[in-house]
N, C-alpha and C positions, 0 to 999 in steps of 0.2 A: 891705623886702618880706621878704627872707630872714631877718631878724633876728626877724621875726613867728613863723616855723617854729622857730627855735631856742628862743624863748620857751616853747614846746609841749614841750620836752624836760624840764620840771621834773618830771613824773611818773617817767621813766625814771631820772632822777638819784636821786630818793627811793627809788626800788625798789632801784637799785644800792647806796645808802648803808645801807639797813635791812638787805639781804641780806649787805652787807660786815660789818657788825657781828656778825651771826650766823655769818658765815664765820669772822671773826676769833676768835671764842669757840671753834669747832670746832677751828681751827688752833692755838690755844694748848694745848686739850686733848690733841691729837695730838702736838703737839711736845714737851710736858712729859713724855710717856711714853718709856720707854727703848726706843731703836731698835736691834734686834738686829744685829750685824756679819754675821750669816749671810744677811740678806736679799739675794737676788739680783734686780737689777733690770738690765733689758737696755737699753743705749743704742743707739738707732738709728744705723746708719753714715752714709754719705754720702747725703743726701736732697736732693731737687731739686724741680723743677716739679711732677713728677707727685704727689708726696708732699704738696706744698702745696694742689694742687687737691683730693686726696683727703681733706685735713683740712677744707678749706673746704666741700667738699659735705657732709661729716659734719655740721659745724656749721650749714651752711644747712638742713638736714633738721630739726635741732632748732629752728632759727629759725622756720621754717613750721610745724612741728608745734605749737610753743607757740601761735602765732596761730589755727590752725584747731582744734585740740583744746580750746583755752581757750574757744572760743565754743560748742562742742558739749558740754563739761562744766561750763558755768557757771563757768569759772574755776579749777576745781579741778585740772585737769591742769597748768594753767600755773604754780601754786603748787608742784607737785610737781617739775616739769621745772626751775623755777628753783632749788629746793633741791637737785635732783640735780647741777646745773651748780656750784654753790657747793662743795657737799660734795665733789664730784670734784676739784675745784680743791684743796680742803684735803688730800685724800689724795695728790695729785700732789706737793703741797710736801712731805708726809711722805716719800713715795718718794725725791724729791730730796734731802732731808735724809740718808737712810740712804745715798746715794751720797758726799754731801761731807762729811757731819758738821758742817757749818756751817749754822746755822739761818738766819741773815740771807742767805746766798748761795742757800739753797733757796727763800726765800720771793722774793727778787729774780729768781731765774731763772723761776719759774712766773709771777710777776706781769708779767714783760716782755710776754707774749702773754696772760696772763689777763685783764688790765684791759680791753684792747678787746674780748676775746671775751665776757665777762661783761656789758660794757656794752651789746653787740648782743644778747644775751639778754634782759637787761633792757627794751631798745627793743621787741623783739617782744613781751614781757609787757604793755607799755604799750599796744601795738596791740591785743592781744587784749582787755585790760580795757576799753579805749576802745569797741571795736567790741561788745562784750558789753553795756556800759552803754547804748550807743545802741540796741541792739536790744530790751533788756528794759525801759529807762526812757527812750523817746524823748521829747525836749522838744517836736520838731515832728513832724508827720506824716511827712516826707521827711527823716529825720535822716541816712540813709546817702547821700542824693543831694546833700547839702551840698557845695558847691566847696571850702569851707575844710575840711571833713573828709576829702574826697578827697586835696587837696593836701598837707595835714599827714600823712595817712597813707602817700602816696607819698614824701614827703621823709623820713619816719622810717624806711620801709623801705629807701630808698636809703643812708642814713646806716647803718643796721643792717648791710647787705650789705657797705659799704665796710670798716666796723670788722671783720666776720668775716674778710674778705680780708686786711686788715692784720694780724690776729692769726694767720691761718694762715701768712703770710710770715715774721713774726716767729718763730714756733713752729719752722718748719723751718730757718731760715738764722740765728737768733740763739740761741734757747733751746737747740736740739740743740749747737750748737758750744760753748756755755758747758758744757754737761753732759760733752762729750767731753773738755774742757779739765779738769774737775774729777775725771773719772774716773782 
């Protein structure tokens, strides 16, 4: 039964892969430019649970905003927020590259928490697109009342929230520690 819901994750994976290719192109463009040694990047000090919660809530607001605004703007805002998330990730890699001077370490440091975070945002985009599709092109009269749709949406939401929590924990307790070691 649970495998049925995991099979519904094809769309977020496709969104994730397409955006990852675009992200990689931007990342290559950013990393092939000369990074100034005068760049000042602040490394957070000791972070804890409060910072984890703050990062989680910020990302959760983006998660919910993608779902709600995506339906109100016919998916347009979903595409913009997805692009924002991926491009911001690319700029974080460039920022960490300016700290370490090592491209591979910069990419690795961001991707530790970036993969679950971006996958969660891709999941919210999938929820938004699916809800919008059922709203505009319903196959049945009660497309929103379907148990399968409800359970699948709830499952994707729980997985997305779990990924956001995992990403915030990794960002505070792993990424920050690596950056402190590199600096």
